[in-house]
N, CA and C of each residue as an Amber inpcrd file, in Angstrom:
protein
   687
  44.4460000 112.4980000  87.5910000  43.4700000 112.0210000  88.5570000
  42.4210000 111.1400000  87.8860000  41.9600000 111.5410000  86.6990000
  40.9600000 110.7340000  86.0110000  41.5020000 109.3510000  85.6730000
  42.7750000 109.2910000  85.3020000  43.3900000 107.9860000  85.0070000
  43.4320000 107.1250000  86.2580000  43.7040000 107.7390000  87.3980000
  43.7170000 107.0040000  88.6660000  42.3180000 106.4990000  89.0020000
  41.3280000 107.3580000  88.7600000  39.9460000 106.9430000  89.0190000
  39.5650000 105.7560000  88.1380000  39.9990000 105.7940000  86.8690000
  39.6910000 104.7090000  85.9350000  40.3600000 103.4210000  86.3910000
  41.5870000 103.5280000  86.8930000  42.3110000 102.3440000  87.3710000
  41.5640000 101.6770000  88.5180000  40.9310000 102.5090000  89.3440000
  40.2100000 101.9800000  90.4990000  38.7790000 101.5710000  90.1610000
  38.2240000 102.1490000  89.0930000  36.8540000 101.8500000  88.7040000
  36.7310000 102.0150000  87.1960000  36.9460000 100.9330000  86.4680000
  36.9920000 100.9950000  85.0070000  35.6170000 100.9500000  84.3580000
  34.5570000 100.9550000  85.1490000  33.2050000 100.8880000  84.5900000
  32.4480000 102.2030000  84.7300000  33.0800000 103.2220000  85.2820000
  32.4020000 104.4970000  85.5180000  32.6130000 105.4220000  84.3230000
  31.5350000 105.7110000  83.6040000  31.6350000 106.4640000  82.3610000
  32.1710000 107.8720000  82.5760000  31.8590000 108.4850000  83.7080000
  32.2240000 109.8920000  83.8880000  33.7380000 110.0930000  83.8950000
  34.4900000 109.0820000  84.3280000  35.9440000 109.2250000  84.3550000
  36.5190000 109.2270000  82.9390000  36.0170000 108.3250000  82.0890000
  36.4680000 108.3160000  80.6980000  36.0580000 109.6040000  79.9860000
  34.8300000 110.0230000  80.2430000  34.3280000 111.2400000  79.6070000
  35.1370000 112.4630000  80.0440000  35.3770000 112.5800000  81.3370000
  36.1530000 113.7260000  81.8380000  37.5710000 113.7140000  81.2910000
  38.1730000 112.5140000  81.2180000  39.5390000 112.4500000  80.6900000
  39.5460000 112.7770000  79.1990000  38.5110000 112.3560000  78.4780000
  38.4100000 112.6690000  77.0570000  38.3700000 114.1790000  76.8450000
  37.5920000 114.8740000  77.6740000  37.5120000 116.3330000  77.5620000
  38.8700000 116.9810000  77.8470000  39.6010000 116.4330000  78.7950000
  40.9330000 116.9640000  79.1090000  41.9030000 116.7260000  77.9590000
  41.8580000 115.5340000  77.3740000  42.7030000 115.2590000  76.2010000
  42.3590000 116.2230000  75.0630000  41.0640000 116.4540000  74.8680000
  40.6310000 117.3730000  73.8210000  41.1590000 118.7810000  74.0880000
  41.1550000 119.1750000  75.3610000  41.6090000 120.5120000  75.7360000
  43.0820000 120.7230000  75.3850000  43.8900000 119.6730000  75.5230000
  45.3190000 119.7860000  75.2210000  45.6260000 119.3490000  73.7850000
  44.5600000 119.1520000  72.9870000  44.6590000 118.8340000  71.5610000
  45.2800000 117.4620000  71.2890000  45.1490000 116.5610000  72.2570000
  45.5290000 115.1680000  72.0310000  44.2570000 114.4460000  71.5890000
  43.9000000 114.6630000  70.3320000  42.5920000 114.2420000  69.8550000
  42.4650000 112.7220000  69.7240000  43.5490000 112.0440000  69.4100000
  43.4700000 110.5890000  69.2740000  43.2100000 109.9270000  70.6290000
  43.8420000 110.4300000  71.6790000  43.5810000 109.8870000  73.0200000
  42.1680000 110.2400000  73.4670000  41.7330000 111.4510000  73.1290000
  40.3660000 111.8580000  73.4650000  39.3700000 110.9240000  72.7920000
  39.6340000 110.5890000  71.5470000  38.7190000 109.7400000  70.7960000
  38.5830000 108.3650000  71.4470000  39.6700000 107.8150000  71.9070000
  39.6160000 106.5090000  72.5730000  38.7150000 106.5560000  73.7990000
  38.8300000 107.6180000  74.5660000  38.0100000 107.7240000  75.7710000
  36.5510000 108.0240000  75.4390000  36.3040000 108.8140000  74.4060000
  34.9190000 109.0390000  73.9860000  34.2850000 107.7320000  73.5040000
  35.0640000 106.9230000  72.7880000  34.5480000 105.6370000  72.3150000
  34.1670000 104.7290000  73.4840000  35.0280000 104.7030000  74.4910000
  34.7410000 103.9070000  75.6840000  33.5010000 104.4590000  76.3950000
  33.3910000 105.7660000  76.4640000  32.2400000 106.4010000  77.1040000
  30.9440000 106.0360000  76.3930000  30.9870000 106.0330000  75.0610000
  29.7890000 105.7180000  74.2840000  29.3460000 104.2690000  74.4880000
  30.3080000 103.3730000  74.6660000  29.9570000 101.9680000  74.9270000
  29.3190000 101.8020000  76.3060000  29.8320000 102.5500000  77.2860000
  29.3060000 102.4380000  78.6400000  27.9670000 103.1490000  78.8130000
  27.7820000 104.2390000  78.0350000  26.5790000 105.0610000  78.2190000
  26.1130000 105.5200000  76.8380000  25.4450000 104.6260000  76.0810000
  25.1990000 104.8580000  74.6540000  24.1520000 105.9080000  74.3150000
  23.4640000 106.4620000  75.2770000  22.4140000 107.4400000  74.9690000
  22.6930000 108.8120000  75.5570000  23.9600000 109.1070000  75.8220000
  24.3170000 110.4090000  76.3680000  24.6990000 111.3580000  75.2270000
  23.9120000 112.3810000  75.0450000  24.0840000 113.3400000  73.9590000
  25.4720000 113.9670000  73.9530000  25.9700000 114.3940000  75.1100000
  27.2280000 115.1360000  75.1790000  28.4050000 114.3250000  74.6510000
  28.3650000 113.0140000  74.8700000  29.4660000 112.1680000  74.3930000
  29.5830000 112.2550000  72.8760000  28.4620000 112.1120000  72.1960000
  28.4780000 112.1410000  70.7280000  28.8020000 113.5410000  70.2040000
  28.3270000 114.5560000  70.9060000  28.5840000 115.9200000  70.4480000
  30.0820000 116.2310000  70.4820000  30.7140000 115.9270000  71.5990000
  32.1350000 116.2500000  71.7090000  33.0030000 115.2690000  70.9290000
  32.5240000 114.0370000  70.7490000  33.2720000 113.1350000  69.8840000
  33.1980000 113.6230000  68.4420000  32.0220000 114.1440000  68.0490000
  31.9100000 114.7200000  66.7110000  32.8800000 115.8660000  66.5080000
  33.0040000 116.7160000  67.5230000  33.9580000 117.8290000  67.4440000
  35.3910000 117.3150000  67.3430000  35.6580000 116.2040000  68.0020000
  36.9980000 115.6090000  67.9400000  37.2840000 115.0470000  66.5570000
  36.3010000 114.3620000  65.9800000  36.4710000 113.8810000  64.6000000
  36.7160000 115.0520000  63.6430000  36.0400000 116.1660000  63.8820000
  36.2540000 117.3570000  63.0690000  37.7160000 117.7760000  63.1320000
  38.2700000 117.8500000  64.3380000  39.6690000 118.2670000  64.4920000
  40.6270000 117.3010000  63.7900000  40.2340000 116.0320000  63.7120000
  41.0800000 115.0310000  63.0680000  40.8540000 114.9660000  61.5550000
  39.9150000 115.7810000  61.0580000  39.6250000 115.7850000  59.6330000
  38.7920000 114.6100000  59.1710000  38.1610000 113.9080000  60.1100000
  37.3030000 112.7640000  59.7700000  35.8500000 113.2620000  59.7380000
  35.5390000 113.9900000  58.6870000  34.2860000 114.7340000  58.6380000
  33.0590000 113.8320000  58.5290000  33.1700000 112.7290000  57.8210000
  32.0220000 111.8200000  57.6950000  31.6390000 111.2460000  59.0560000
  32.6310000 110.9230000  59.8660000  32.3450000 110.4000000  61.2040000
  31.7780000 111.4930000  62.1070000  32.2720000 112.7080000  61.9260000
  31.7200000 113.8320000  62.6870000  30.2460000 114.0130000  62.3520000
  29.9040000 113.9060000  61.0720000  28.5060000 114.0340000  60.6460000
  27.6410000 112.9700000  61.3080000  28.1470000 111.7430000  61.3730000
  27.3900000 110.6650000  62.0160000  27.1290000 110.9730000  63.4850000
  28.1300000 111.5180000  64.1700000  27.9450000 111.8240000  65.5910000
  26.9800000 112.9870000  65.7980000  27.0850000 114.0220000  64.9890000
  26.1470000 115.1440000  65.1220000  24.7230000 114.6930000  64.7650000
  24.6130000 113.7620000  63.8290000  23.3000000 113.2050000  63.4970000
  22.7360000 112.4270000  64.6790000  23.5940000 111.6840000  65.3690000
  23.1650000 110.9540000  66.5650000  22.6780000 111.9190000  67.6370000
  23.3730000 113.0110000  67.8070000  22.9550000 114.0370000  68.7700000
  21.5510000 114.5310000  68.4330000  21.3050000 114.7650000  67.1500000
  20.0110000 115.2870000  66.7210000  18.9060000 114.2410000  66.8370000
  19.2680000 112.9750000  66.7700000  18.2820000 111.9280000  67.0420000
  17.8650000 111.9600000  68.5100000  18.8280000 112.2490000  69.3780000
  18.5530000 112.3160000  70.8090000  17.8530000 113.6160000  71.1960000
  18.1790000 114.6960000  70.4670000  17.5530000 116.0000000  70.7250000
  17.4700000 116.7860000  69.4180000  16.3490000 116.6750000  68.7100000
  16.2180000 117.3420000  67.3970000  16.2990000 118.8620000  67.4630000
  16.1980000 119.4560000  68.6530000  16.2040000 120.9140000  68.7700000
  17.5220000 121.4510000  69.3420000  18.5620000 120.6560000  69.2440000
  19.8800000 121.1160000  69.7000000  20.5180000 121.9040000  68.5600000
  20.4080000 123.2380000  68.6320000  20.8010000 124.0830000  67.5010000
  22.2870000 124.0050000  67.1800000  23.1240000 123.7850000  68.1930000
  24.5560000 123.7170000  67.9340000  24.9200000 122.4800000  67.1130000
  24.2180000 121.3740000  67.3430000  24.4820000 120.1720000  66.5480000
  24.0910000 120.4070000  65.0930000  22.9870000 121.1340000  64.8720000
  22.6040000 121.4850000  63.5070000  23.6570000 122.3710000  62.8520000
  24.1210000 123.3680000  63.5980000  25.1370000 124.2600000  63.0410000
  26.4240000 123.4980000  62.7280000  26.8690000 122.6690000  63.6730000
  28.1300000 121.9510000  63.4700000  28.0330000 120.9230000  62.3530000
  26.8850000 120.2440000  62.2590000  26.7310000 119.3180000  61.1340000
  26.7010000 120.0930000  59.8200000  26.0500000 121.2630000  59.8470000
  26.0580000 122.1120000  58.6590000  27.4720000 122.4840000  58.2380000
  28.3160000 122.7710000  59.2220000  29.7090000 123.1010000  58.9140000
  30.4520000 121.9240000  58.2960000  30.1450000 120.7110000  58.7780000
  30.7790000 119.5230000  58.1940000  30.3100000 119.3230000  56.7470000
  29.0150000 119.5320000  56.5190000  28.5170000 119.4390000  55.1510000
  29.1640000 120.5040000  54.2660000  29.3130000 121.7140000  54.7990000
  29.9460000 122.7790000  54.0290000  31.3920000 122.4180000  53.6960000
  32.1080000 121.9020000  54.6770000  33.5060000 121.5330000  54.4830000
  33.6610000 120.4570000  53.4170000  32.6880000 119.5390000  53.3550000
  32.7430000 118.4640000  52.3660000  31.9990000 118.8200000  51.0800000
  31.6220000 120.0950000  50.9460000  30.9900000 120.6460000  49.7430000
  29.6050000 120.0710000  49.4630000  28.9560000 119.5750000  50.5190000
  27.5560000 119.1400000  50.3900000  26.6790000 120.3520000  50.7020000
  26.6610000 121.3000000  49.7710000  26.0820000 122.6130000  50.0570000
  24.5760000 122.5760000  50.3020000  23.8620000 121.7180000  49.5870000
  22.4140000 121.6470000  49.7830000  22.0830000 121.1810000  51.2030000
  22.8280000 120.2050000  51.6990000  22.5990000 119.7090000  53.0560000
  23.0180000 120.7510000  54.0910000  24.1030000 121.4500000  53.8160000
  24.5410000 122.5170000  54.7270000  23.4730000 123.5930000  54.8250000
  22.9070000 123.9560000  53.6930000  21.8570000 124.9860000  53.6600000
  20.6760000 124.5750000  54.5340000  20.2600000 123.3190000  54.4210000
  19.1250000 122.8280000  55.2110000  19.4270000 122.9310000  56.7020000
  20.6330000 122.5140000  57.1180000  20.9600000 122.5360000  58.5440000
  21.0730000 123.9580000  59.0890000  21.6810000 124.8560000  58.3300000
  21.7970000 126.2420000  58.7960000  20.4130000 126.8840000  58.9200000
  19.5300000 126.5810000  57.9820000  18.1820000 127.1380000  58.0470000
  17.4060000 126.5780000  59.2390000  17.5830000 125.2910000  59.5260000
  16.9210000 124.6960000  60.6900000  17.4450000 125.3030000  61.9850000
  18.7600000 125.5640000  62.0220000  19.3510000 126.1990000  63.2080000
  18.7470000 127.5900000  63.4150000  18.5080000 128.2950000  62.3150000
  17.9230000 129.6360000  62.4080000  16.4530000 129.5920000  62.8210000
  15.7720000 128.5170000  62.4700000  14.3930000 128.3690000  62.9390000
  14.3540000 128.2450000  64.4580000  15.3540000 127.5680000  65.0000000
  15.4150000 127.3830000  66.4470000  15.9650000 128.6180000  67.1570000
  16.8470000 129.3460000  66.4660000  17.4830000 130.5150000  67.0660000
  17.5600000 131.6230000  66.0130000  16.4690000 132.3600000  65.8100000
  16.4310000 133.3910000  64.7610000  17.5110000 134.4650000  64.9590000
  18.0140000 134.9740000  63.8240000  19.0280000 136.0410000  63.8130000
  20.3650000 135.6070000  64.4070000  20.5970000 134.3060000  64.4730000
  21.8790000 133.7870000  64.9600000  22.9360000 134.0580000  63.8950000
  23.9200000 134.8370000  64.2540000  24.8550000 135.3500000  63.2550000
  25.7360000 134.2700000  62.6220000  26.0510000 133.2020000  63.3400000
  26.9220000 132.1650000  62.7750000  26.2840000 131.4390000  61.5910000
  25.0830000 130.8710000  61.7380000  24.4980000 130.2450000  60.5460000
  24.1280000 131.2430000  59.4590000  23.7930000 132.4660000  59.8280000
  23.5310000 133.4770000  58.8060000  24.7710000 133.7100000  57.9450000
  25.9140000 133.8800000  58.6090000  27.1700000 134.0900000  57.8890000
  27.5100000 132.9030000  57.0070000  27.3270000 131.7020000  57.5580000
  27.7050000 130.5160000  56.8000000  26.7090000 130.1730000  55.7010000
  25.4620000 130.5860000  55.8640000  24.5320000 130.4780000  54.7410000
  25.0170000 131.3550000  53.5880000  25.4870000 132.5510000  53.9310000
  26.0540000 133.4130000  52.9100000  27.2040000 132.7430000  52.1810000
  28.0530000 132.0280000  52.9320000  29.1840000 131.3280000  52.3180000
  28.7220000 130.1750000  51.4320000  27.6550000 129.4990000  51.8510000
  27.0790000 128.4370000  51.0210000  26.6680000 128.9990000  49.6690000
  25.9900000 130.1470000  49.6850000  25.5400000 130.7510000  48.4290000
  26.7200000 131.2920000  47.6250000  27.7120000 131.8380000  48.3180000
  28.8870000 132.3610000  47.6320000  29.6260000 131.2540000  46.8890000
  29.7680000 130.0950000  47.5050000  30.4530000 128.9740000  46.8700000
  29.7310000 128.5180000  45.6070000  28.4420000 128.8020000  45.5300000
  27.6510000 128.4030000  44.3610000  27.4170000 129.5720000  43.4010000
  28.1690000 130.6720000  43.6340000  28.0680000 131.8730000  42.7880000
  26.6660000 132.4870000  42.8040000  25.9550000 132.2950000  43.8910000
  24.6510000 132.9450000  44.0740000  24.8990000 134.2350000  44.8550000
  25.4120000 135.2270000  44.1230000  25.9500000 136.4070000  44.7870000
  24.8890000 137.2450000  45.4950000  23.7380000 137.3800000  44.9040000
  22.6930000 138.1970000  45.5350000  22.2580000 137.5880000  46.8730000
  22.0730000 136.2630000  46.8880000  21.7000000 135.5930000  48.1310000
  22.8130000 135.7000000  49.1710000  24.0570000 135.5670000  48.7190000
  25.1880000 135.6760000  49.6330000  25.2390000 137.0600000  50.2720000
  25.1320000 138.0930000  49.4480000  25.1740000 139.4680000  49.9540000
  24.0540000 139.7050000  50.9530000  22.8590000 139.2320000  50.6290000
  21.7180000 139.4390000  51.5190000  21.9640000 138.8100000  52.8840000
  22.5150000 137.6070000  52.9100000  22.7270000 136.9260000  54.1940000
  23.8770000 137.5420000  54.9850000  24.9330000 137.9640000  54.2990000
  26.0160000 138.6270000  55.0230000  25.5180000 139.9350000  55.6550000
  24.6660000 140.6520000  54.9430000  24.1420000 141.9080000  55.4870000
  23.2260000 141.6600000  56.6770000  22.4120000 140.6220000  56.6020000
  21.5510000 140.2860000  57.7430000  22.4070000 139.8730000  58.9370000
  23.4770000 139.1140000  58.6800000  24.3820000 138.7060000  59.7550000
  25.0150000 139.9200000  60.4250000  25.3930000 140.9100000  59.6270000
  25.9850000 142.1320000  60.1670000  24.9520000 142.9230000  60.9570000
  23.7210000 142.9830000  60.4580000  22.6630000 143.6690000  61.2000000
  22.3970000 142.9900000  62.5360000  22.5630000 141.6730000  62.5550000
  22.3600000 140.9190000  63.7870000  23.5060000 141.1220000  64.7680000
  24.7170000 141.3040000  64.2230000  25.9080000 141.4920000  65.0620000
  26.8640000 142.4270000  64.3280000  26.8750000 143.6910000  64.7230000
  27.6650000 144.7050000  64.0260000  29.1710000 144.4850000  64.1660000
  29.5770000 143.5580000  65.0520000  30.9980000 143.2600000  65.2260000
  31.4210000 141.9810000  64.5100000  30.5970000 141.5080000  63.6280000
  30.8650000 140.2660000  62.9000000  31.8570000 140.5410000  61.7680000
  33.1350000 140.5170000  62.0930000  34.1610000 140.8560000  61.1080000
  34.2370000 139.8210000  59.9880000  33.8700000 138.5590000  60.2910000
  33.8930000 137.5340000  59.2480000  32.8370000 137.8100000  58.1800000
  31.6850000 138.3180000  58.6140000  30.6500000 138.6600000  57.6350000
  31.1190000 139.8070000  56.7450000  31.7740000 140.8000000  57.3290000
  32.3170000 141.8990000  56.5200000  33.3720000 141.3840000  55.5370000
  34.2400000 140.4910000  56.0040000  35.2670000 139.9210000  55.1340000
  34.6360000 139.1800000  53.9610000  33.6410000 138.3540000  54.2520000
  32.9910000 137.5820000  53.1920000  32.1700000 138.4680000  52.2650000
  31.5730000 139.5050000  52.8280000  30.8420000 140.4530000  51.9860000
  31.8140000 141.1590000  51.0510000  32.9720000 141.5290000  51.5820000
  34.0020000 142.1370000  50.7490000  34.4300000 141.2220000  49.6140000
  34.6100000 139.9420000  49.9340000  35.0310000 138.9950000  48.9010000
  33.9500000 138.8060000  47.8400000  32.6910000 138.8280000  48.2750000
  31.5920000 138.6970000  47.3180000  31.6030000 139.8580000  46.3310000
  31.7900000 141.0690000  46.8500000  31.8680000 142.2320000  45.9680000
  33.1060000 142.1450000  45.0660000  34.2160000 141.6840000  45.6250000
  35.4370000 141.5290000  44.8370000  35.1950000 140.5560000  43.6780000
  34.4650000 139.4790000  43.9440000  34.1700000 138.4880000  42.9080000
  33.3540000 139.0820000  41.7780000  32.6060000 140.1320000  42.0960000
  31.8000000 140.8080000  41.0830000  32.4980000 142.0500000  40.5220000
  33.7630000 142.2090000  40.8650000  34.5940000 143.3170000  40.3980000
  34.1080000 144.6770000  40.8890000  33.4170000 144.6760000  42.0070000
  33.0030000 145.9320000  42.6350000  34.0300000 146.2590000  43.7250000
  35.1630000 146.7870000  43.2640000  36.3350000 146.8760000  44.1250000
  36.1840000 147.9220000  45.2290000  35.5010000 149.0180000  44.9700000
  35.3070000 150.0200000  46.0220000  34.5020000 149.4400000  47.1870000
  33.4360000 148.7140000  46.8520000  32.6240000 148.0880000  47.8990000
  33.4150000 146.9920000  48.6180000  34.2450000 146.2940000  47.8720000
  35.0880000 145.2720000  48.4930000  36.0380000 145.9200000  49.5090000
  36.7100000 146.9850000  49.1010000  37.6450000 147.6800000  49.9870000
  36.9270000 148.2160000  51.2200000  35.7550000 148.7700000  51.0140000
  34.9670000 149.3160000  52.1310000  34.6730000 148.2420000  53.1790000
  34.2770000 147.0660000  52.7250000  33.9150000 146.0130000  53.6720000
  35.1370000 145.3270000  54.2700000  36.1900000 145.1520000  53.4890000
  37.4370000 144.6520000  54.0720000  37.9240000 145.6040000  55.1670000
  37.8230000 146.8820000  54.9190000  38.2790000 147.8800000  55.8970000
  37.4710000 147.8020000  57.1860000  36.1780000 147.5490000  57.0630000
  35.3460000 147.4050000  58.2600000  35.7490000 146.1710000  59.0600000
  36.0710000 145.0910000  58.3550000  36.5540000 143.8870000  59.0430000
  37.8540000 144.1820000  59.7790000  38.7400000 144.9370000  59.1370000
  40.0340000 145.2730000  59.7360000  39.8550000 146.2080000  60.9230000
  38.9230000 147.1450000  60.8220000  38.6500000 148.0390000  61.9550000
  38.2240000 147.2320000  63.1900000  37.4450000 146.1840000  62.9610000
  36.9740000 145.3540000  64.0730000  38.0620000 144.4180000  64.5840000
  38.9500000 143.9910000  63.6810000  40.0030000 143.0260000  64.0380000
  41.2830000 143.4620000  63.3170000  42.0240000 144.4040000  63.9090000
  43.1740000 145.0130000  63.2200000  44.2660000 144.0270000  62.7950000
  44.3300000 142.8590000  63.4290000  45.3630000 141.8850000  63.0710000
  44.8400000 140.7950000  62.1340000  43.7080000 141.0250000  61.5330000
  43.0920000 140.0440000  60.6450000  43.7550000 140.1430000  59.2740000
  44.8400000 139.3980000  59.1150000  45.6520000 139.5890000  57.9110000
  44.9830000 139.0630000  56.6450000  44.0390000 138.1380000  56.7730000
  43.3130000 137.7070000  55.5740000  42.5690000 138.8760000  54.9380000
  41.9330000 139.6890000  55.7800000  41.2080000 140.8500000  55.2600000
  42.1710000 141.8940000  54.7150000  43.3210000 142.0500000  55.3600000
  44.3150000 143.0270000  54.9030000  44.8660000 142.6260000  53.5340000
  45.1910000 141.3430000  53.3900000  45.6890000 140.8820000  52.0940000
  44.6000000 140.9490000  51.0240000  43.3690000 140.6400000  51.4130000
  42.2610000 140.7330000  50.4610000  42.0510000 142.1760000  50.0100000
  42.1740000 143.1000000  50.9530000  42.0520000 144.5120000  50.5900000
  43.1820000 144.9160000  49.6460000  44.3650000 144.3520000  49.8690000
  45.4900000 144.6170000  48.9660000  45.1520000 144.1890000  47.5380000
  44.5380000 143.0110000  47.4070000  44.1640000 142.5190000  46.0720000
  43.1800000 143.4720000  45.3920000  42.2160000 143.9660000  46.1730000
  41.2250000 144.8900000  45.6060000  41.8880000 146.2000000  45.1890000
  42.8160000 146.6840000  46.0010000  43.5240000 147.9160000  45.6490000
  44.3640000 147.7250000  44.3850000  44.9630000 146.5540000  44.2490000
  45.7670000 146.2800000  43.0520000  44.8890000 146.2960000  41.8090000
  43.6930000 145.7220000  41.9090000  42.7790000 145.7100000  40.7620000
  42.3470000 147.1210000  40.3800000  42.3220000 148.0300000  41.3610000
  41.9680000 149.4250000  41.0810000  43.1510000 150.2270000  40.5550000
  44.3430000 149.6160000  40.5500000  45.5330000 150.3140000  40.0890000
  46.2290000 151.1100000  41.1760000  45.8560000 150.8770000  42.4370000
  46.4680000 151.5820000  43.5720000  47.6490000 150.7570000  44.0780000
  48.8010000 150.8810000  43.3930000  49.9520000 150.0610000  43.7340000
  50.5090000 150.4260000  45.1100000  50.5280000 151.7140000  45.4490000
  51.0280000 152.1220000  46.7630000  50.1590000 151.5190000  47.8820000
  48.8530000 151.5970000  47.7140000  47.9510000 151.0250000  48.7080000
  48.0850000 149.5170000  48.7850000  48.2650000 148.8900000  47.6180000
  48.4800000 147.4480000  47.5650000  49.7200000 147.0620000  48.3660000
  50.8300000 147.7460000  48.1190000  52.0840000 147.4140000  48.7980000
  51.9990000 147.6700000  50.3000000  51.3300000 148.7420000  50.6650000
  51.1560000 149.0470000  52.0850000  50.4400000 147.9050000  52.8020000
  49.3820000 147.3950000  52.1880000  48.6200000 146.3180000  52.8120000
  49.3810000 144.9960000  52.7910000  50.0730000 144.7150000  51.7030000
  50.8470000 143.4700000  51.6340000  51.9310000 143.4550000  52.7120000
  52.6130000 144.5760000  52.8790000  53.6560000 144.6630000  53.9120000
  53.0640000 144.4970000  55.3140000  51.8930000 145.0890000  55.5300000
  51.2430000 144.9590000  56.8340000  50.8220000 143.5120000  57.0900000
  50.2550000 142.8620000  56.0700000  49.8480000 141.4650000  56.2150000
  51.0540000 140.5800000  56.4930000  52.1680000 140.8530000  55.7940000
  53.3900000 140.0790000  56.0060000  53.9170000 140.2850000  57.4290000
  53.8670000 141.5120000  57.9040000  54.3280000 141.8260000  59.2660000
  53.5150000 141.0650000  60.3070000  52.2360000 140.8270000  59.9990000
  51.3610000 140.1050000  60.9270000  51.4720000 138.5910000  60.7830000
  52.3020000 138.1320000  59.8310000  52.5590000 136.7070000  59.7090000
  51.8630000 135.9890000  58.5710000  51.2300000 136.7320000  57.6590000
  50.5310000 136.0900000  56.5480000  51.5460000 135.4920000  55.5700000
  51.5010000 134.1750000  55.4020000  52.5090000 133.4880000  54.6000000
  52.4260000 133.8570000  53.1190000  51.2150000 134.0640000  52.6120000
  51.0740000 134.4380000  51.2010000  51.6890000 135.8040000  50.9350000
  51.4740000 136.7280000  51.8560000  52.0560000 138.0580000  51.6990000
  53.5740000 137.9950000  51.8140000  54.0700000 137.2110000  52.7670000
  55.5210000 137.0550000  52.9340000  56.1400000 136.4910000  51.6690000
  55.5230000 135.4650000  51.1180000  56.0490000 134.8400000  49.9030000
  56.0130000 135.8100000  48.7270000  54.9510000 136.6130000  48.6490000
  54.8610000 137.5850000  47.5540000  56.0150000 138.5790000  47.6190000
  56.2910000 139.0730000  48.8110000  57.3530000 140.0650000  48.9620000
  58.7270000 139.4490000  48.6380000  58.8650000 138.1320000  48.8860000
  60.1340000 137.4740000  48.5970000  60.3360000 137.2390000  47.1030000
  59.2410000 137.0760000  46.3680000  59.3550000 136.6640000  44.9780000
  59.0190000 137.7650000  43.9690000  58.6100000 138.9310000  44.4640000
  58.2540000 140.0130000  43.5550000  58.9730000 141.3000000  43.9390000
  59.2830000 142.1060000  42.9350000  59.9210000 143.3970000  43.1840000
  58.9330000 144.5570000  43.1220000  57.6440000 144.2480000  43.0170000
  56.6370000 145.3000000  42.8570000  56.6400000 146.2920000  44.0070000
  56.9610000 145.8100000  45.2030000  56.8620000 146.6670000  46.3920000
  58.2190000 147.1250000  46.9010000  59.2220000 147.0090000  46.0660000
  60.5270000 147.5810000  46.3960000  61.2850000 146.8720000  47.4970000
  61.0830000 145.5580000  47.6020000  61.8220000 144.7950000  48.6230000
  62.6350000 143.7150000  47.9240000
């Protein structure tokens, strides 16, 4: 229908914008991008166009362009916390950790105790081996949202990095309790159990992760005889 509307009226921005959102919904990101570009030319000061085009660039792996669009959104509305969070994620993905830290902190100023930037601030510090800061932020994220399984997973990994395997297992287990099919946490718990010398527990978790579709666990079972397969 949107294509028909465009055929009858090629100057109406809402038709291109609506069709772009539909293309994005079906993961046809290149077609979505074309319509977002047309929308931006017709209506250059509409925040939503740049925000969703930025998300589309993200899906296409064009992170620098996504950053430009999220920056444009923030020029139009400096207090749009989601644009700060999403730009922070792009900076994190491109390893611009200092810039990511600034954006996540600004997002938290606008929306205190928001678990997403809290968790990702922890990841920023973890990537820089600032373990104490990482642990503190993951714990605050969990206090803000007790069902934040990603924070538990990352907290577990932080402890694992410091060879505190019991604490790692404890937090991986909490992530798994919240999301029983979270095979990343199951495989991570397997690694911690292996470091403790618990081969039976290691094999149990590797087999479970493989059953849930984890490719690393599947490959391990194919190439190693440790677990009797």
